[in-house]
C-alpha positions in Angstrom: 0.1 -14.6 -65.6 -0.1 -15.0 -62.2 1.2 -17.8 -60.3 -0.6 -19.4 -57.7 0.3 -22.0 -55.1 -1.6 -23.8 -52.5 -0.7 -24.9 -49.0 -3.0 -26.3 -46.2 -2.5 -26.3 -42.2 -1.0 -28.1 -39.8 -2.1 -32.0 -40.3 -2.8 -34.2 -42.8 -5.8 -36.6 -43.0 -3.8 -39.3 -45.2 -0.4 -39.7 -43.3 -1.5 -41.9 -40.5 -0.4 -41.0 -36.9 1.5 -38.1 -38.0 -0.2 -34.7 -35.2 2.2 -32.5 -34.8 0.2 -31.5 -31.8 0.3 -34.2 -28.9 -0.4 -32.4 -26.5 0.0 -32.1 -22.0 -2.4 -29.8 -19.5 -0.9 -28.5 -17.1 -3.3 -30.1 -14.8 -1.6 -33.8 -16.1 2.1 -32.1 -15.5 1.2 -30.8 -11.9 0.1 -34.4 -11.2 3.8 -36.1 -11.6 5.1 -36.0 -8.5 9.2 -36.1 -9.6 9.0 -32.4 -11.4 12.0 -33.2 -13.8 10.4 -36.4 -15.0 7.7 -34.2 -16.0 9.6 -32.2 -18.2 11.6 -34.9 -19.4 7.9 -36.0 -20.6 7.3 -32.5 -22.0 10.1 -32.8 -24.1 9.6 -36.3 -25.2 6.0 -35.1 -26.4 7.6 -31.9 -28.4 10.2 -33.9 -30.1 7.8 -36.2 -31.1 5.5 -33.5 -32.5 8.6 -32.4 -34.2 9.6 -35.8 -35.6 6.0 -35.6 -37.0 6.0 -31.8 -38.6 9.2 -33.4 -40.2 7.4 -36.6 -41.7 4.6 -33.8 -42.5 6.6 -31.6 -44.6 8.1 -35.3 -46.3 5.0 -35.9 -47.2 4.3 -32.2 -49.2 7.8 -32.4 -50.4 6.2 -35.9 -52.3 3.2 -34.4 -53.6 5.1 -30.7 -54.5 3.5 -29.2 -51.7 5.4 -26.1 -51.2 3.7 -23.7 -48.5 2.8 -24.8 -45.1 1.5 -24.4 -41.7 3.2 -25.0 -38.6 0.6 -26.2 -35.5 1.1 -23.6 -32.6 1.0 -26.7 -30.4 4.4 -28.0 -31.5 6.2 -27.7 -27.9 3.4 -28.1 -24.8 3.0 -25.7 -22.3 6.1 -23.8 -23.4 4.6 -20.5 -22.5 3.1 -21.6 -19.3 4.0 -19.4 -16.4 4.6 -22.4 -14.0 7.2 -23.2 -16.7 9.4 -20.1 -17.1 12.3 -21.8 -16.2 11.9 -24.5 -18.8 14.4 -24.3 -21.6 12.9 -26.5 -24.1 14.8 -24.9 -26.8 17.8 -27.0 -25.3 16.9 -30.4 -26.0 15.1 -29.8 -29.3 17.9 -28.0 -31.0 18.8 -31.1 -33.1 15.4 -32.4 -34.5 14.4 -28.1 -35.0 17.8 -27.5 -37.2 16.4 -30.8 -39.0 12.9 -29.4 -40.0 14.6 -26.0 -40.7 16.9 -27.5 -43.3 14.6 -29.6 -45.1 12.2 -26.5 -45.7 15.2 -25.1 -46.8 16.7 -27.9 -49.3 12.9 -27.6 -50.6 12.1 -24.0 -51.2 9.4 -24.5 -48.8 7.2 -21.4 -47.1 6.3 -22.1 -43.5 4.2 -20.2 -40.8 2.5 -20.0 -37.8 -1.5 -18.9 -37.0 -0.9 -18.1 -32.7 -4.1 -19.2 -31.1 -6.7 -16.5 -30.1 -6.0 -15.7 -27.1 -2.8 -14.2 -28.3 -4.1 -10.3 -28.4 -1.7 -7.4 -29.4 -5.0 -4.7 -28.6 -5.8 -6.2 -25.3 -6.5 -3.6 -22.5 -4.9 -5.7 -19.9 -1.6 -6.0 -19.5 -0.9 -9.7 -18.5 -3.0 -10.9 -21.5 -0.8 -8.3 -23.2 2.4 -9.9 -21.5 1.6 -13.4 -22.1 0.7 -12.5 -26.0 4.4 -11.8 -26.1 5.4 -14.6 -24.5 3.7 -17.0 -26.8 5.1 -15.1 -29.8 8.5 -15.1 -28.9 8.2 -18.6 -28.4 6.9 -18.7 -32.0 10.0 -16.4 -33.0 12.6 -18.8 -30.9 11.0 -21.9 -32.9 11.6 -20.3 -36.3 15.1 -18.6 -35.3 15.9 -22.2 -34.1 15.1 -23.8 -37.6 17.7 -20.9 -38.7 14.4 -19.8 -40.7 14.4 -15.7 -40.7 11.4 -15.2 -38.4 10.2 -11.7 -41.1 6.5 -12.1 -41.7 6.0 -15.8 -40.2 3.1 -14.9 -37.9 -0.1 -14.4 -39.0 -2.8 -12.6 -36.2 -6.3 -11.8 -35.6 -6.5 -7.8 -35.1 -8.3 -9.3 -31.7 -11.0 -8.1 -29.8 -13.6 -5.5 -30.2 -13.8 -4.6 -26.4 -17.7 -2.7 -27.3 -15.9 0.2 -29.2 -13.9 -1.0 -32.5 -12.3 2.1 -33.1 -11.0 2.5 -29.4 -10.0 -1.3 -30.4 -7.9 -0.3 -33.3 -6.8 2.8 -31.9 -5.4 0.7 -28.4 -3.7 -1.7 -31.4 -1.4 0.9 -32.3 -0.5 2.4 -28.9 0.3 -1.4 -28.0 2.2 -2.2 -30.6 4.6 0.7 -30.1 5.4 -1.8 -26.9 6.4 -4.7 -29.2 9.9 -5.5 -29.3 10.8 -4.9 -32.9 11.8 -9.0 -33.4 8.4 -9.5 -33.1 6.8 -6.5 -34.6 9.2 -7.5 -37.9 7.4 -11.6 -37.7 3.3 -10.3 -37.7 1.2 -10.3 -40.6 -2.5 -9.2 -40.1 -5.6 -11.1 -41.5 -9.0 -9.5 -41.4 -11.5 -11.5 -39.2 -14.7 -13.0 -39.6 -16.8 -10.9 -36.4 -15.1 -7.7 -35.8 -12.1 -6.2 -37.8 -14.0 -5.9 -41.3 -10.7 -5.9 -44.8 -11.0 -2.0 -44.6 -10.0 -2.2 -40.6 -7.4 -4.3 -40.7 -6.2 -2.2 -44.2 -6.2 0.7 -42.3 -3.6 -1.2 -39.8 -1.9 -2.9 -41.8 -1.1 0.7 -43.8 -0.4 2.9 -40.8 1.8 0.0 -38.9 3.6 -1.4 -42.2 2.3 -4.7 -41.7 1.5 -7.6 -44.5 -2.0 -7.8 -44.8 -3.2 -11.6 -45.5 -6.6 -11.8 -46.7 -9.4 -13.8 -45.9 -12.0 -13.9 -48.5 -14.2 -16.4 -46.5 -13.9 -14.0 -43.4 -14.8 -11.3 -46.0 -17.9 -12.2 -46.8 -18.8 -13.1 -43.5 -18.1 -9.3 -41.9 -18.3 -7.0 -44.3 -19.6 -3.2 -44.2 -19.2 -2.9 -47.9 -19.6 -6.7 -49.7 -17.1 -5.4 -52.2 -13.0 -6.3 -51.6 -11.5 -5.1 -55.0 -11.5 -1.6 -54.2 -9.2 -2.5 -51.2 -7.2 -5.1 -53.6 -4.3 -3.0 -54.5 -4.0 -1.8 -51.3 -3.4 -5.4 -50.1 -0.5 -5.6 -52.7 1.3 -2.9 -51.3 1.2 -3.7 -47.6 3.4 -6.4 -49.0 5.9 -4.3 -50.8 8.5 -4.6 -48.3 8.1 -8.4 -47.3 10.5 -10.7 -48.5 7.6 -13.1 -49.1 5.2 -13.1 -52.2 1.5 -11.8 -51.0 -0.5 -14.6 -49.0 -3.9 -15.2 -48.5 -6.3 -17.6 -46.3 -8.9 -19.8 -48.9 -11.7 -21.5 -47.0 -15.8 -21.8 -47.9 -18.3 -21.6 -45.7 -20.3 -25.3 -44.2 -23.8 -24.0 -44.7 -25.6 -20.8 -44.9 -26.8 -21.2 -41.6 -23.5 -21.8 -40.4 -21.7 -19.4 -42.8 -18.6 -18.3 -40.4 -17.7 -22.2 -40.2 -15.2 -24.2 -42.2 -16.3 -26.3 -44.9 -14.4 -29.7 -45.3 -13.4 -28.8 -48.8 -13.1 -25.9 -51.0 -15.7 -24.4 -53.4 -13.9 -24.5 -56.2 -16.1 -21.9 -58.8 -15.8 -19.3 -55.4 -12.1 -19.8 -55.9 -12.1 -19.5 -59.6 -14.1 -16.4 -59.5 -11.4 -14.6 -56.8 -9.0 -15.8 -59.2 -10.5 -14.6 -62.3 -10.3 -10.9 -60.3 -7.3 -10.7 -59.1 -4.6 -12.6 -62.2 -2.6 -10.4 -63.6 -2.2 -7.9 -60.7 0.5 -9.6 -58.9 3.4 -12.6 -59.9 2.5 -14.8 -57.1 -0.2 -15.4 -54.5 0.2 -18.2 -52.0 -2.7 -19.5 -51.2 -3.6 -21.7 -47.6 -6.7 -23.7 -47.4 -8.3 -23.5 -44.1 -10.6 -26.4 -44.8 -11.6 -29.5 -42.2 -10.1 -32.0 -44.7 -6.2 -30.1 -44.5 -3.9 -31.9 -47.4 -7.7 -34.0 -48.8 -9.3 -30.5 -49.2 -6.1 -29.4 -51.6 -6.1 -33.0 -53.2 -9.8 -32.0 -54.1 -9.2 -28.7 -55.2 -6.5 -29.6 -57.6 -8.6 -32.3 -59.0 -11.4 -29.9 -60.0 -8.9 -27.0 -61.2 -7.3 -29.8 -63.5 -10.8 -29.5 -65.9 -10.0 -25.8 -66.5 -8.3 -25.4 -69.6 -6.9 -22.0 -68.8 -5.0 -22.8 -66.0 -1.3 -24.0 -66.6 0.2 -26.6 -63.9 3.9 -26.0 -63.0 3.8 -28.6 -60.9 1.1 -30.6 -58.2 -0.1 -27.8 -56.4 1.0 -24.9 -58.2 -0.1 -23.2 -61.4 -0.6 -20.5 -63.9 -3.6 -18.6 -64.1 -3.9 -16.6 -67.6 
């Protein structure tokens, strides 16, 4: 028997005016003549984002949702080189603590997924340096919430730079340049264009990094379509983590746009996966990556409630027998 918990990404389609990703471009920032006033405006936007993030967590608690991905755009321009002197953590201390206390009180699993420009296998020193700045910002936010950063940040392997084998080896080389605190924060997922499940598993086994299996990505990018032979290896990468196994679930928009995420989850495809892995691990936390966000989660729950061999624990968690 395996416990499955469902979560969703960053924003709600049901909770109105709750975006945690309000922003300001550097162009807008630089057009404000008073730099201190411009920074105060950034801080107000960031506080509003975090306040909305807390509203989302309360919305989740009301619906028994225990798994949530924070937006990586909570603090606009936090990693911009022209604002390296801005101590954005100080004015946000209270709201960060409030968010963290709510997460702890309701025993929620939360994490981040930095943007695609965060690349640890880049051949360019400045790209690697900027990536570490961004990752350190994510770590600072987690620490500010008093959340253990270990395995709270999922990333893709990076670019293949026309030579996948060299790109994999460069990841291993650059990993030695990554501070330990950031290393401990990282999880890797297989992607839909470059690095297959087997490629990613190779890195995760070599570097002791948990692997977040993305089933949809595997269907879009694989050498052998079967993923089952890698599943025990995926589980083993989580053996040293304080957190349960995590995976991503999404469905193709259509055959022509197979890599694009659909609005909802294909319930039959998801059940086929669960029927294969049930009993292999005590718990799997499944992050729904769908255009309809929490709406996709609620729709999936309604469909799964028609399945006789699923036993519900609460409104987003169930046993599969």
